[in-house]
C-alpha positions as CSV (number, residue, x, y, z in Angstrom):
1,M,72.9,118.1,75.8
2,S,73.3,120.6,78.6
3,S,71.5,119.9,81.9
4,K,68.2,121.6,82.7
5,V,67.7,123.5,85.9
6,L,64.1,123.3,87.1
7,T,62.1,124.4,90.1
8,S,60.8,121.8,92.6
9,L,59.1,121.6,95.9
10,H,61.4,118.8,97.0
11,P,63.1,120.0,100.2
12,T,66.6,119.0,99.0
13,P,67.7,119.9,95.5
14,R,67.8,116.9,93.2
15,V,70.2,115.9,90.4
16,T,68.8,113.3,88.0
17,L,71.3,111.3,85.9
18,K,71.0,110.5,82.3
19,A,70.3,106.9,81.3
20,G,73.6,105.2,80.7
21,H,75.5,107.1,83.4
22,V,74.1,105.4,86.5
23,R,76.1,102.2,86.8
24,P,79.4,103.8,88.1
25,V,77.6,105.8,90.8
26,F,75.4,102.8,91.7
27,F,78.4,100.7,92.3
28,G,80.1,103.3,94.5
29,H,81.9,105.8,92.4
30,P,81.8,109.1,94.3
31,W,81.8,111.5,91.4
32,V,79.0,112.8,89.2
33,F,80.2,114.6,86.1
34,Q,78.4,117.5,84.5
35,Q,78.0,115.5,81.3
36,A,76.1,112.7,83.2
37,I,73.4,115.1,84.4
38,D,70.0,115.2,82.7
39,R,68.3,117.8,85.0
40,I,68.8,119.7,88.2
41,E,65.7,120.6,90.4
42,G,65.5,122.9,93.4
43,G,68.0,125.6,92.3
44,P,71.0,124.5,94.4
45,Q,73.8,127.0,95.0
46,A,77.5,126.3,95.0
47,G,78.3,124.0,98.0
48,D,74.7,123.0,98.7
49,E,73.6,119.4,99.4
50,V,71.9,117.7,96.6
51,E,70.3,114.3,96.2
52,V,71.4,112.3,93.2
53,V,68.8,110.0,91.6
54,D,68.6,107.7,88.6
55,P,66.1,108.4,85.7
56,Q,63.4,106.5,87.6
57,G,63.9,108.7,90.7
58,N,65.7,106.1,92.8
59,L,68.1,107.6,95.3
60,L,71.8,107.0,94.6
61,G,73.2,109.3,97.3
62,T,73.7,112.8,98.7
63,G,76.6,115.0,97.9
64,L,77.8,118.6,97.6
65,F,77.2,120.7,94.5
66,S,80.1,122.3,92.5
67,P,78.5,124.0,89.5
68,K,81.8,125.4,88.1
69,S,83.6,122.1,88.2
70,A,83.6,119.3,85.7
71,I,82.7,117.1,88.7
72,A,79.3,118.6,89.5
73,V,78.6,116.5,92.6
74,R,80.8,114.6,95.0
75,L,78.9,112.0,97.0
76,F,79.3,111.7,100.7
77,T,76.6,109.2,101.6
78,R,74.3,106.7,99.9
79,L,71.5,107.8,102.1
80,S,69.3,110.9,102.3
81,Q,71.0,112.7,105.2
82,P,72.5,116.1,105.9
83,I,76.2,116.7,105.2
84,E,76.9,118.6,108.4
85,G,78.4,118.3,111.8
86,D,77.4,114.8,112.9
87,L,78.3,113.2,109.5
88,L,81.6,115.0,109.2
89,R,82.5,114.2,112.8
90,R,81.8,110.5,112.3
91,R,83.8,110.4,109.1
92,M,86.8,112.2,110.5
93,T,86.8,110.1,113.7
94,A,86.7,106.9,111.5
95,A,89.6,108.2,109.5
96,K,91.7,108.7,112.7
97,D,90.7,105.2,113.8
98,L,91.8,103.7,110.5
99,R,95.2,105.3,110.8
100,A,95.5,103.9,114.3
101,A,94.6,100.5,113.0
102,I,97.5,100.6,110.4
103,G,99.9,101.9,113.0
104,L,99.9,105.6,112.6
105,P,101.2,107.5,114.4
106,S,104.0,105.0,115.2
107,R,106.1,104.9,118.3
108,E,108.2,102.0,117.1
109,R,111.8,102.5,118.3
110,G,114.0,103.8,115.6
111,R,111.1,104.0,113.2
112,E,108.9,106.5,114.9
113,T,106.4,108.3,112.6
114,T,104.4,111.3,113.5
115,G,103.8,112.6,110.0
116,F,101.1,111.0,107.9
117,R,97.8,111.7,106.1
118,L,94.8,111.7,108.4
119,V,92.0,112.4,105.8
120,H,92.4,111.4,102.2
121,G,89.3,112.8,100.5
122,E,87.2,110.2,98.7
123,G,89.2,107.4,100.4
124,D,87.8,108.5,103.7
125,R,84.3,109.4,102.3
126,L,85.1,113.1,102.7
127,P,85.5,114.3,99.1
128,G,87.4,117.5,98.7
129,L,89.1,117.4,102.1
130,I,92.7,116.6,102.7
131,V,94.3,116.6,106.2
132,D,98.0,115.9,106.8
133,V,99.5,115.6,110.3
134,F,102.9,117.1,111.0
135,G,103.5,116.2,114.6
136,D,101.5,118.7,116.6
137,V,100.4,120.7,113.5
138,V,97.9,119.8,110.9
139,A,97.7,121.1,107.3
140,V,94.4,121.1,105.4
141,Q,93.3,121.5,101.8
142,M,89.7,122.6,101.1
143,N,89.4,121.5,97.5
144,T,85.7,122.1,96.9
145,I,83.4,125.0,97.7
146,G,81.2,122.6,99.7
147,I,84.0,121.7,102.1
148,K,85.0,125.3,102.2
149,R,81.5,126.3,103.4
150,R,81.9,123.7,106.2
151,E,85.4,124.5,107.3
152,G,84.3,125.7,110.7
153,I,83.1,122.2,111.7
154,V,86.2,120.7,110.1
155,F,88.4,122.8,112.3
156,E,86.3,122.1,115.3
157,V,86.6,118.4,114.9
158,L,90.3,118.5,114.2
159,H,90.7,120.4,117.5
160,E,88.6,117.7,119.3
161,L,90.5,114.8,117.8
162,L,94.1,116.1,117.9
163,A,94.2,119.5,119.8
164,P,96.9,120.7,117.3
165,R,99.2,123.6,118.0
166,A,98.1,125.1,114.8
167,I,96.0,124.4,111.6
168,L,97.5,125.5,108.3
169,D,95.5,126.0,105.2
170,R,97.4,124.8,102.1
171,T,94.6,124.9,99.6
172,P,96.0,125.4,96.1
173,E,95.2,128.5,94.1
174,S,93.9,126.3,91.3
175,V,90.6,125.8,93.3
176,K,89.8,129.4,92.6
177,R,89.3,128.6,89.0
178,L,87.8,125.1,89.5
179,E,85.4,125.8,92.4
180,G,84.9,129.6,92.4
181,F,86.3,130.7,95.7
182,T,89.5,132.2,96.9
183,P,91.4,129.8,99.2
184,S,92.8,130.8,102.6
185,S,96.5,130.5,103.1
186,G,98.8,130.1,106.1
187,I,97.8,129.7,109.7
188,V,94.0,129.7,110.1
189,R,93.8,128.5,113.7
190,G,96.2,128.3,116.7
191,D,99.7,129.6,117.1
192,A,100.0,132.5,114.7
193,S,103.8,132.8,115.4
194,L,104.5,129.3,114.0
195,E,107.2,129.3,111.4
196,K,108.2,125.6,111.2
197,V,106.5,122.2,111.4
198,S,108.4,119.3,113.0
199,F,107.6,115.7,112.5
200,V,109.3,112.3,112.3
201,E,109.1,109.7,109.5
202,R,110.6,106.3,110.0
203,G,112.9,107.7,112.6
204,F,114.1,110.7,110.5
205,R,113.3,114.1,112.0
206,F,112.1,116.9,109.6
207,D,111.9,120.6,110.3
208,L,110.2,122.4,107.5
209,P,109.0,126.0,107.1
210,T,105.2,126.4,107.1
211,T,105.5,127.8,103.6
212,A,107.7,125.1,102.1
213,G,106.9,122.5,99.5
214,Q,104.1,121.5,97.3
215,K,100.7,120.0,98.3
216,T,100.5,120.2,102.1
217,G,104.3,120.5,102.5
218,Y,105.6,116.9,102.2
219,Y,105.0,113.7,100.3
220,F,103.7,111.2,102.8
221,D,102.4,109.0,100.0
222,Q,105.9,107.6,99.2
223,R,106.7,106.4,102.8
224,E,106.6,102.7,101.9
225,L,108.7,103.1,98.8
226,R,111.3,105.1,100.8
227,D,111.4,102.1,103.2
228,R,111.9,99.7,100.2
229,V,114.7,101.9,98.8
230,E,116.5,101.8,102.1
231,R,116.5,98.0,102.0
232,I,118.0,97.8,98.5
233,A,120.5,100.6,98.6
234,R,123.3,98.8,100.5
235,G,126.7,99.1,98.7
236,K,125.2,101.0,95.8
237,S,125.9,104.4,94.2
238,V,122.5,106.3,94.3
239,L,121.2,109.2,92.3
240,D,118.0,110.7,93.7
241,T,116.4,113.1,91.1
242,Y,113.5,115.4,91.8
243,S,114.6,114.9,95.4
244,F,112.7,117.7,97.1
245,V,114.1,117.7,100.6
246,G,115.8,114.3,100.2
247,G,113.4,111.7,101.7
248,F,114.7,109.0,99.4
249,A,118.3,110.2,99.8
250,L,118.1,109.9,103.5
251,A,116.6,106.4,103.2
252,A,119.4,105.3,100.8
253,A,122.1,106.8,103.1
254,R,120.8,105.0,106.2
255,G,120.6,101.9,104.1
256,E,124.4,102.0,103.7
257,A,124.7,103.2,100.1
258,N,128.2,103.9,99.1
259,E,127.4,107.3,97.5
260,V,124.2,109.4,97.4
261,L,123.6,112.4,95.2
262,A,120.3,114.3,95.6
263,V,119.3,116.7,92.8
264,D,116.4,119.2,92.7
265,E,115.9,122.5,90.8
266,S,114.6,124.3,93.9
267,A,117.3,126.1,95.8
268,E,115.0,126.1,98.9
269,A,114.5,122.3,98.7
270,V,118.2,121.6,98.3
271,A,119.1,123.8,101.2
272,L,116.5,122.2,103.4
273,G,117.6,118.8,102.4
274,A,121.2,119.5,103.4
275,E,120.1,120.8,106.7
276,I,117.8,117.8,107.4
277,S,120.6,115.3,106.4
278,H,123.0,117.0,108.9
279,A,120.4,117.0,111.6
280,N,119.9,113.3,111.1
281,G,123.7,112.6,111.2
282,L,123.9,111.8,107.5
283,G,125.3,115.1,106.2
284,D,128.6,113.5,105.2
285,R,126.8,110.7,103.3
286,I,124.6,112.8,100.9
287,S,125.5,115.5,98.4
288,F,122.7,117.9,97.6
289,V,123.0,119.8,94.3
290,R,120.7,122.3,92.7
291,Q,120.2,121.3,89.1
292,D,117.5,120.4,86.6
293,S,116.9,116.7,87.1
294,L,116.8,115.8,83.4
295,R,120.2,117.5,83.0
296,A,121.5,115.6,86.0
297,L,120.5,112.3,84.4
298,G,122.3,113.3,81.3
299,D,125.4,114.1,83.3
300,A,125.2,110.8,85.1
301,S,125.0,108.9,81.9
302,S,128.1,110.6,80.5
303,K,130.0,109.7,83.7
304,G,129.1,106.0,83.6
305,G,125.9,106.0,85.6
306,Y,124.7,104.9,89.0
307,D,123.8,101.5,90.5
308,L,120.4,102.8,91.7
309,V,118.5,105.7,90.1
310,L,115.4,107.2,91.7
311,C,113.1,109.3,89.5
312,D,109.9,110.8,90.9
313,P,109.0,113.7,88.6
314,P,106.1,116.1,89.3
315,K,102.6,115.5,88.0
316,L,102.6,115.8,84.2
317,A,99.0,114.7,83.5
318,P,96.7,116.5,85.9
319,S,93.8,115.4,83.7
320,R,93.0,113.0,80.9
321,A,93.3,115.9,78.4
322,N,97.0,116.2,79.3
323,K,97.7,112.4,79.1
324,D,99.2,112.1,75.5
325,A,101.6,114.9,76.0
326,A,102.5,113.7,79.5
327,L,103.3,110.2,78.2
328,Q,105.8,111.6,75.7
329,S,107.4,113.6,78.5
330,Y,107.5,110.6,80.8
331,R,109.1,108.5,78.1
332,K,111.8,111.1,77.6
333,I,112.5,111.1,81.4
334,A,112.5,107.3,81.5
335,R,115.0,107.1,78.6
336,A,117.3,109.5,80.4
337,S,116.9,107.6,83.6
338,A,117.7,104.3,82.0
339,R,120.8,105.8,80.4
340,A,121.8,107.1,83.9
341,T,121.6,103.6,85.3
342,K,124.5,101.2,85.1
343,A,124.1,97.9,83.3
344,D,122.5,95.4,85.7
345,G,121.5,98.4,87.9
346,T,118.1,99.3,89.4
347,L,115.7,102.1,88.4
348,V,112.8,103.2,90.6
349,F,110.4,105.3,88.5
350,S,107.2,107.0,89.7
351,S,104.2,108.9,88.4
352,C,101.8,110.8,90.6
353,S,99.5,111.5,87.6
354,G,96.1,110.0,88.1
355,A,95.5,109.8,84.4
356,V,98.5,107.5,84.0
357,S,97.8,103.9,84.9
358,M,100.2,101.3,86.2
359,E,100.1,99.7,82.7
360,D,100.9,103.1,81.2
361,L,103.9,103.5,83.6
362,V,105.3,100.0,82.9
363,R,105.0,100.7,79.1
364,I,106.7,104.1,79.6
365,V,109.7,102.5,81.4
366,A,109.9,99.6,78.9
367,T,110.0,102.0,75.9
368,G,112.3,104.4,77.6
369,A,114.7,101.6,78.4
370,A,114.5,100.3,74.9
371,D,115.4,103.7,73.6
372,A,118.5,103.5,75.8
373,R,119.3,100.0,74.5
374,M,118.3,98.4,77.8
375,Q,116.0,95.6,78.8
376,A,113.7,96.5,81.7
377,T,112.5,93.7,84.0
378,V,109.9,94.7,86.6
379,L,110.7,93.5,90.1
380,E,108.0,95.3,92.0
381,R,105.0,97.5,91.5
382,C,104.2,99.9,94.3
383,T,101.4,102.4,95.0
384,Q,100.6,105.1,97.6
385,G,100.7,104.1,101.3
386,P,97.7,102.9,103.3
387,D,97.1,106.3,104.8
388,H,96.0,107.3,101.3
389,P,93.2,104.7,100.9
390,V,91.2,104.2,97.7
391,P,87.6,103.1,97.4
392,A,87.3,99.9,95.3
393,A,84.9,101.6,92.9
394,F,87.1,104.7,92.4
395,P,90.1,103.8,90.2
396,E,91.0,107.4,89.9
397,G,91.9,107.4,93.5
398,L,95.0,105.2,92.8
399,Y,97.0,108.2,91.6
400,L,100.5,107.2,92.6
401,K,102.3,104.4,90.8
402,S,105.9,103.3,91.0
403,V,107.9,100.5,89.5
404,I,111.2,99.0,90.6
405,V,113.0,97.6,87.5
406,H,116.2,95.8,86.8
407,L,118.0,97.1,83.7
408,S,120.3,95.0,81.6
409,P,121.9,95.6,78.2
410,L,120.0,94.4,75.1
411,D,121.7,91.4,73.5
């Protein structure tokens, strides 16, 4: 049944949930789906504050309204309070304090890190807002119309907290369809002449064009896994597929791998990776090749394979509707990855698809390995770093999953 929009004298528009859809929200889930709504009172416009109540009228929280999205309301607070300057300032300050508590930015000698996620949407009780720090520059994504309407205060608080040289807007074009507004792009505040961002991750220096990459420009969520790869790479031949600018390849090379091949289909990523490896004194330890990663895995298999294979493909299941097809694609990639791994070698396989669970991922690797006549034994399960926090009541927030597996021949 479609939701009913009514008129009310209540000062804040109100969204009443259907019976049977209350429990997740009551226990802390920050999303209200369109299908969970019984009626809407007060005529809210896109981006307005709305109060969410149960069928008896008990307050569940206050959020921002997105009428064109399947997620109609994203909750910011469990109270009846305005979602404006004071609340946003408190939440962004708390996010900065949390990063400081986990050691970001880090000045540790040889492991300095000045690139990290400052605000992770629902994980920092700021749904729709992503903020990544690239040294003295910040990149933002305004992923809901409610946050877009409040971008002025977001920029103001970022200036207060960090005084960045520039603020980049990297909001994806997909929000135009989902949220009904045209995102900004490029430099929205600060040094308009800025062409590159410079930051350090675990002692590696990166210089990237402001237009490079996916998401906000780099994948900070894999920092901990890159550290783990560095620790297991010694003496191994390493194949880094879907390598982007070579973060894993750099880690393996510094970890004293015997050989490192980094493969990506993007000419820009491969060129940047080669430049970055030379700038970090590892140019003679890593070979960067522009090639389809699935093809590279096939080539590796035909040549005897690698001791350590790294496979971090792009998001294949952006929603549950895509999950079945994505699982088949992941299995194909896992099979090729297993075949590219030497007997008694190690495969590191990742998925950034929120709809794919850790259990799904382990099953994908197990079946892909079996297809390749290999036995997969899970050594470690890994997820996104702590600067990408996840509310306990929000399992969808745990989007990144990785497994480190030992592969041995079936007997």
